[in-house]
GUDRENMI-53791 format. One record per atom (N, C-alpha, C): residue in three letters; z, y, x. Coordinates in steps of 0.05 Angstrom, whole numbers, plus 5000, padded with zeros to 4 digits. Example, Ala and Ser with C-alpha at 12.3 -4.5 7.8 and 13.67 -1.06 7.14 Angstrom:
BEGIN
ALA515648865264
ALA515649105246
ALA515649345264
SER514249555257
SER514349795273
SER515750015258
// end
This chain:
BEGIN
MET670612966662
MET669213216668
MET666313196659
GLU665313396645
GLU662613396635
GLU660713486658
LEU658213386656
LEU656313446677
LEU655413736677
THR655813876655
THR655114166654
THR656614326675
GLU659014226683
GLU660614366703
GLU659414346731
LEU657514166735
LEU656314136762
LEU654214356767
LYS653414496747
LYS651414716749
LYS648814606760
LEU647814396747
LEU645214286755
LEU643014436742
THR640614406753
THR638314536740
THR637814386713
ALA636414526695
ALA635814406669
ALA634214146672
ARG632414136692
ARG630813896696
ARG632513666704
ARG634213706724
ARG635913486734
ARG638013406713
PHE639013596698
PHE640913526676
PHE639513346655
GLY637013426649
GLY635413266629
GLY634912986639
LEU634312956665
LEU633812696676
LEU636212516674
LEU638612626680
LEU641012466677
LEU641512386648
GLN640912566630
GLN641212496601
GLN639412266594
LYS636912256605
LYS635112036600
LYS636211776610
MET637711786632
MET638911546644
MET641511466631
GLY642411626610
GLY644811566596
GLY647311636611
ILE647111816631
ILE649311916647
ILE650312176636
THR652712186625
THR653712426612
THR656312526624
THR657612366641
THR660212456652
THR660112426683
LEU662012556696
LEU662312546725
LEU662812256733
GLU664512116719
GLU665211836726
GLU662711656725
GLN661111686704
GLN658711526702
GLN656811586725
LEU656611846733
LEU654911926755
LEU655811806781
LEU658411826787
LEU659411716812
LEU659311416814
LYS659311286790
LYS659010996790
LYS656110896788
THR654311086790
THR651411016793
THR650910976823
TYR651510726832
TYR651510666860
TYR648610616870
PRO648110656896
PRO645410586907
PRO644910296903
PHE642410216897
PHE641809936894
PHE641109806921
ARG640609976942
ARG640209876969
ARG640510116988
TYR640510047014
TYR640710247035
TYR638510197056
GLU637410407065
GLU635410387086
GLU636610477113
SER636010327134
SER637010407160
SER634810577174
HIS635410837177
HIS633511017188
HIS634211077217
GLU632910947235
GLU633210987264
GLU630511067276
GLN630511267293
GLN628011347305
GLN627611197331
LEU626210967328
LEU625610797351
LEU623310897367
PRO623310857394
PRO621010937410
PRO618410787401
PHE616210917406
PHE613610817397
PHE613110537408
ASP613910477432
ASP613310207444
ASP614809987430
GLN616710047412
GLN618209847397
GLN617109807369
TRP615209967361
TRP614109947334
TRP612509697330
GLN612809567307
GLN611309337299
GLN609809407273
LYS607509287270
LYS605909337246
LYS607509257221
GLY607609447202
GLY609209397177
GLY612009527178
ASP612909617202
ASP615509737204
ASP615610007190
THR618010077180
THR618510347171
THR619410507195
VAL618010717202
VAL618610867227
VAL619111167220
GLY620611287237
GLY621211577234
GLY620711717261
PHE619611957260
PHE619112097285
PHE618512387280
ALA618812547300
ALA618012827299
ALA615612867317
GLY613813037309
GLY611413087326
GLY610113347321
LEU608213417337
LEU606713667335
LEU604113617321
ILE603613767300
ILE601013737285
ILE598813837303
ALA596913647309
ALA594813707329
ALA592013727317
SER591813717291
SER589213757278
SER589613877250
ARG587614017241
ARG587814127215
ARG587513907194
PRO589113917172
PRO589113697153
PRO586413687137
ALA585613447131
ALA583213397115
ALA584113267089
VAL583313387066
VAL584113287040
VAL581713137028
ILE582212887019
ILE580212727006
ILE581012676977
ARG579312746958
ARG579912706930
ARG579212416922
LEU581212276911
LEU580811996904
LEU580311956874
GLY580712156859
GLY580412136830
GLY582212336816
LYS582612306791
LYS584212496776
LYS587112506786
ASN587812746796
ASN590612796805
ASN591412616829
ARG589512506843
ARG590112336866
ARG588612436891
THR590112476912
THR588912576937
THR590012426961
MET588612436983
MET589512327008
MET589112537030
THR591212617044
THR591112817065
THR591612687092
ARG589812747111
ARG590012627137
ARG590212847159
PHE591812797179
PHE592012977202
PHE593112817225
THR592812937249
THR593712807273
THR596312937284
VAL598112767294
VAL600612857304
VAL601012747333
ILE602012917351
ILE602612827378
ILE605612767379
SER606312517384
SER609112437386
SER609312197405
TRP611512177420
TRP612011967439
TRP609611947459
ASN608412177465
ASN606112187483
ASN603712027472
GLN603712007445
GLN601511857432
GLN600212037411
GLU597711987406
GLU596312117384
GLU596411937360
LEU597812027339
LEU598211857315
LEU596711987291
GLN595311817276
GLN593911907253
GLN595711857228
VAL596412077214
VAL598212067192
VAL596612107166
THR597211937146
THR596011957120
THR598212007099
VAL597912207083
VAL599812277061
VAL598312277035
PHE599412137015
PHE598112126989
PHE599312336970
ASN597512456954
ASN598312646933
ASN599912886942
ARG599212976966
ARG600413226977
ARG598113406987
PRO596513516969
PRO594113656978
PRO594513946987
TRP597014026992
TRP597514296999
TRP597214327030
LEU595114457038
LEU594514477066
LEU596614637081
ASN597914827068
ASN599914987082
ASN602414827087
ALA602614587076
ALA604914417082
ALA604714287109
PHE602314287121
PHE601814157146
PHE600414357165
PRO601814567173
PRO600514777190
PRO599914677218
PHE597514737228
PHE596714657254
PHE598614777275
GLY599514617295
GLY601114717317
GLY604114717312
GLU605014637288
GLU607814647282
GLU609014357283
THR611614347286
THR613014097287
THR613413987259
ILE613013727255
ILE613413607229
ILE615013347233
HIS616613277213
HIS618213037215
HIS617112837194
ILE616512597204
ILE615112397188
ILE616812137186
ARG616812027162
ARG617811747158
ARG615711597141
GLY615011367151
GLY613011217136
GLY612610937147
THR610410807139
THR609810537148
THR607810537170
TYR608410397192
TYR606510377214
TYR604510167208
ASN601910247208
ASN599810057202
ASN598409937226
GLY599410007250
GLY598209907274
GLY596010097283
GLU595210077308
GLU593110237320
GLU593610537317
GLY596110617319
GLY596810897318
GLY596511027291
LYS596510867269
LYS596210977242
LYS598810947226
VAL599611167212
VAL602111167197
VAL601511267169
THR602411127148
THR602411227121
THR605111347114
ALA605211607110
ALA607711747108
ALA608911727079
MET611511667078
MET613011687053
MET614411967052
GLN615112067075
GLN616312337077
GLN614812487099
ALA614212737093
ALA613012917114
ALA614213197108
GLN615913287126
GLN617413527121
GLN618013677146
LYS618713937143
LYS619314107166
LYS622114067176
LYS624013997158
LYS626813957167
LYS627213677179
PRO629113637197
PRO629513377209
PRO630113167189
LEU629412917195
LEU629912697177
LEU632912617177
GLU633812507155
GLU636512397154
GLU636512137169
GLU638512097185
GLU638711847201
GLU641111677192
GLY641211437202
GLY643411257195
GLY642711097169
LEU644811027154
LEU644410877129
LEU643811077107
VAL641511057095
VAL640711247074
VAL640711107047
PRO642211197027
PRO642311057001
PRO639711096985
VAL638910886970
VAL636610906953
VAL637510846925
TYR636911036906
TYR637911016879
TYR635610946859
SER636410816837
SER634410776816
SER633711046804
MET631111066796
MET630211326786
MET628911286759
THR629111486742
THR627611496717
THR625011646720
LYS623311626701
LYS620711766703
LYS621112066705
GLY619712186724
GLY619912466729
GLY621912546750
MET623412346760
MET625412406781
MET624212376808
LYS624912556826
LYS623912556854
LYS626012416871
PRO625212296894
PRO627112156911
PRO629412336920
ALA629012596922
ALA631112776932
ALA633112856910
ASP632412786885
ASP634112886863
ASP636912766862
MET637012496863
MET639612366861
MET641412426884
PRO640512426909
PRO642312506931
PRO643312796928
ALA641712976919
ALA642613256915
ALA644613266892
ILE644113116871
ILE646013116848
ILE648713006857
LEU648612776872
LEU651112656882
LEU652612826901
ASP651212996917
ASP652613176934
ASP654413366918
LYS653413466896
LYS655013636879
LYS657313476866
ALA656713236857
ALA658813066844
ALA661113006863
LEU660512956888
LEU662512876908
LEU664513106914
GLU663713346906
GLU665513576909
GLU667713586888
HIS667513406868
HIS669413416846
HIS670913146843
LEU671413006865
LEU672712746864
LEU675612776853
ASP676813016856
ASP679513046846
ASP679713026815
GLN677413036802
GLN677313016773
GLN677512726763
LEU677212536782
LEU677212246775
LEU680012136778
PRO680911966759
PRO683611846762
PRO683511626784
ASP685811596797
ASP686111386817
ASP687311136803
LEU685710936798
LEU686510716781
LEU688010486795
VAL687910486821
VAL689310276836
VAL692010376846
PRO694210256839
PRO696910356848
PRO697110346878
PRO698610536890
PRO698810546920
PRO699810296933
ASP701710146920
ASP702709906932
ASP700509686934
LEU698709676914
LEU696509486916
LEU694509566938
ARG694109826941
ARG692309916962
ARG693409836989
ARG696009876993
ARG697209797019
ARG697109497023
ARG697709347002
ARG697909057005
ARG695208937012
TYR693009036999
TYR690408927003
TYR688609087022
ARG689809287036
ARG688409447056
ARG685909577044
LEU686309717021
LEU684109847008
LEU683910147015
LEU681610257012
LEU681210547017
LEU682410706994
ASP682910966999
ASP683611136976
ASP681111196960
LYS681511296935
LYS679311336917
LYS677211516928
ASP678011746939
ASP676011946949
ASP674311826971
THR675611696990
THR674111587013
THR672111367004
SER673011196985
SER671210976977
SER668711086963
TYR669011296947
TYR666611406934
TYR664811556954
ARG666011696973
ARG664411836993
ARG662911637010
TRP664211417018
TRP662911227036
TRP660811057023
ILE661011016996
ILE659010846983
ILE656411016978
HIS656811276975
HIS654511446971
HIS653411576997
ARG655211607016
ARG654411727042
ARG655611557065
PRO654811307068
PRO656111127088
PRO655711217117
PRO657811257132
PRO657511327160
PRO656311097177
ASP657010847169
ASP656010607182
ASP656410367164
GLU655410137172
GLU655609897155
GLU658409807151
LYS660109827172
LYS662909737169
LYS664309887147
ARG664110157148
ARG665510317128
ARG664210297100
LEU661610237100
LEU660310187074
LEU661509937061
HIS661909727076
HIS663009477065
HIS665909517056
LEU667409687070
LEU670109757062
LEU670109897035
ALA668210077031
ALA668010217005
ALA667210026983
ILE665309846988
ILE664509656968
ILE666809476960
ARG668309386980
ARG670609206976
ARG672709346958
THR673209596964
THR675209746948
THR674309786919
LEU671809866915
LEU670909916888
LEU670609656872
LYS669909436885
LYS669809176871
LYS672709096862
TYR674609146880
TYR677409076872
TYR678209246848
GLU677609506848
GLU678309676826
GLU677009576800
GLU674509496802
GLU673109396778
GLU674409146767
PHE675008956785
PHE676308706775
PHE679108756765
LEU680608946777
LEU683209006767
LEU683109116739
CYS681209296734
CYS680909416707
CYS680109196687
PHE678309016696
PHE677508796678
PHE679908616671
GLN681508556691
GLN683808386687
GLN685908516668
CYS686308776672
CYS688108916655
CYS687108926626
ALA684508956623
ALA683408966596
ALA683708696582
VAL683208476598
VAL683508206587
VAL686408156579
GLN688308226596
GLN691208186589
GLN692008346565
SER690908596563
SER691508756540
SER690508636514
GLU688108526515
GLU687008396491
GLU688608146484
SER689307996505
SER690807746500
SER693607806488
ALA694808026496
ALA697408106486
ALA697308166456
LEU694908236446
LEU694708296417
LEU694808046400
GLY694507806414
GLY694807556399
GLY692607506379
GLN690107586386
GLN687907546367
GLN687407246364
ARG687007166339
ARG686606886332
ARG683706816326
LYS683006566331
LYS680306476324
LYS680506186314
THR678306096303
THR678305816294
THR677905636318
PRO679605446323
PRO679305266346
PRO676705116345
ARG675405076368
ARG672904926369
ARG673604636376
MET673504466356
MET674104186359
MET671504026363
PHE671503866384
PHE669003716390
PHE669803446403
ASP667903266403
ASP668202996415
ASP668003016445
HIS670202976459
HIS670302996488
HIS668402796501
ALA668102566490
ALA666402356502
ALA663402446501
LEU662602576478
LEU659902676476
LEU659402906496
ALA661403076499
ALA661203296518
ALA660903186547
ASP662502976553
ASP662302856579
ASP659502726584
ALA658502606562
ALA655902466564
ALA653702666571
PHE654002916561
PHE652003126568
PHE652103176598
LEU654403186610
LEU654703246638
LEU653603006655
ASP653902766644
ASP652902526659
ASP649902526662
GLN648502686646
GLN645602686648
GLN644502826673
PHE646302986685
PHE645403136709
PHE644802936732
PRO642802996748
PRO642002806770
PRO643802826794
TYR646202936791
TYR648102956813
TYR650902946802
ASP652802876819
ASP655602876810
ASP656803146813
LEU658403226793
LEU659703486794
LEU662003466814
THR662603696827
THR664803706846
THR667503716830
ALA669603666844
ALA672303676831
ALA672803956820
ASP672004166835
ASP672504436825
ASP670804496801
GLN668304406800
GLN666704446776
GLN667904306752
ARG668804056756
ARG670103906734
ARG672604046724
GLN674204156743
GLN676604286735
GLN676004546719
ALA674004696728
ALA673204936714
ALA672304866685
ILE670704656682
ILE669804576656
ILE672104486638
GLU673904326649
GLU676204246633
GLU677904486624
ASP678204686641
ASP679704926634
ASP678405066611
VAL675705086612
VAL674205226591
VAL674405066565
TRP674004806566
TRP674204646542
TRP677004656529
SER679004666546
SER681804686536
SER682104956521
ASP681005166532
ASP681205436519
ASP679705426492
GLN677405296492
GLN675805286467
GLN677205146444
ARG679004956451
ARG680504816430
ARG682804976419
ARG683605186433
ARG685905346424
ARG685105536402
ASP687205656389
ASP686705846367
ASP686806136377
THR686906176403
THR686906446414
THR684206486429
THR683306736429
THR680806806441
THR680806756471
MET678706636481
MET678506566509
MET677306806525
TYR678606886546
TYR677607086565
TYR677606946593
ARG675206896603
ARG675106756628
ARG672806866645
LEU673406916670
LEU671306996689
LEU671006786710
VAL668606666711
VAL668106456731
VAL666706586755
GLN668006566777
GLN667006706801
GLN666406496823
GLY664206526836
GLY663406346857
GLY660906426871
ASP660406316894
ASP658006376910
ASP655506276896
VAL653206366905
VAL650606276895
VAL650505976900
GLY649805826879
GLY649505536882
GLY652105376879
SER654205516871
SER656805376869
SER657205226842
GLY655305276823
GLY655505126798
GLY656505276774
LYS656405546775
LYS657305706752
LYS655705656727
THR653105616730
THR651405576707
THR652005306693
VAL652705106709
VAL653504846698
VAL656004876680
VAL657905036689
VAL660305086673
VAL659605226647
ALA657805416649
ALA656905556624
ALA655505366605
MET653805186616
MET652404996599
MET654304796585
ALA656404726600
ALA658404546588
ALA659804676565
ALA660404936568
ALA661705086546
ALA659905106522
ILE657305156527
ILE655305176505
ILE655104906491
ARG655004686506
ARG654804416494
ARG657304366476
ALA659704436486
ALA662104396470
ALA662004556444
CYS661004806447
CYS660804976423
CYS658904856403
GLU656604746413
GLU654704616395
GLU655904376381
LEU657404216396
LEU658603976384
LEU660704046363
SER661804286365
SER663804376345
SER662504496320
GLY659804516320
GLY658404616297
GLY658004916298
ALA658605046320
ALA658305336322
ALA655805406339
GLN655205656339
GLN652905756355
GLN653805896380
SER652005906399
SER652706046424
SER650106176435
ALA650406346455
ALA648106476467
ALA648706516497
MET646606476513
MET646906536542
MET645106766549
MET646306966562
MET644807196572
MET644807186603
ALA642407236615
ALA642207216644
ALA640307436653
PRO640807546677
PRO638907746689
PRO636407596699
THR634307596683
THR632007426688
THR630607496715
GLU630807746724
GLU629507826749
GLU630807686772
ILE633407616769
ILE634907486791
ILE634607186788
LEU634907076764
LEU634906786760
LEU632106676755
// end
């Protein structure tokens, strides 16, 4: 399904184009990169640095301070939890947005001593529970992606169900529609984890099917022949002994490298389990065979 069918504004459609999102499937697979827990805790439980949410009555007329080109700071007082709170909002110089005597809903950072720096200041009630946070491109507002996803979730019937029913029953997976709804609009943490588990299974199933399909084509390559003793000597340089599982994984990879069929292997393990050691052993074997190799890694994580 093309995104034009979602009837988005020209601005939002253009933003998705900038992000390389052109289909409904790509949009629905643009998952939140984190979730914020929005609970309105009583004032006496606030700690300095906490993200807090509350409703209050605007008790002073806003004062706008110009900080420089296109930068402003607006301050006003709110009565909430029987406390007088001083709220600061940046780059919102519209005085009519903060009318004296009206109720306003605030979410922001508590700075201590009754001072709050607002991230959200609005007339409608705040969203509570687990709130998804999406990556944004330049020009995108925080409210854009949730609004776009709301429209996309109305068209889940356009997406194919890739996991067969028997596998869903066997591994206690959610149906397609529920998994997408819960990952974008999680009712609670338990159901969010069920959605993540289901979508991860679908991703690995598709990967495995693709690998088996490629293998069935019988693509051939030049076997990588190398001196096993020299490859072992490389591993002996490490200041620790490899575990039996690490050794087995390396031997499996080396065995595949010596074959004349293309190797498709996914090494899966927890953080610190030794996946990088396995990759380095494969690179060393490749070097010893006279070929080149490359390692790609997400540098922000590693």
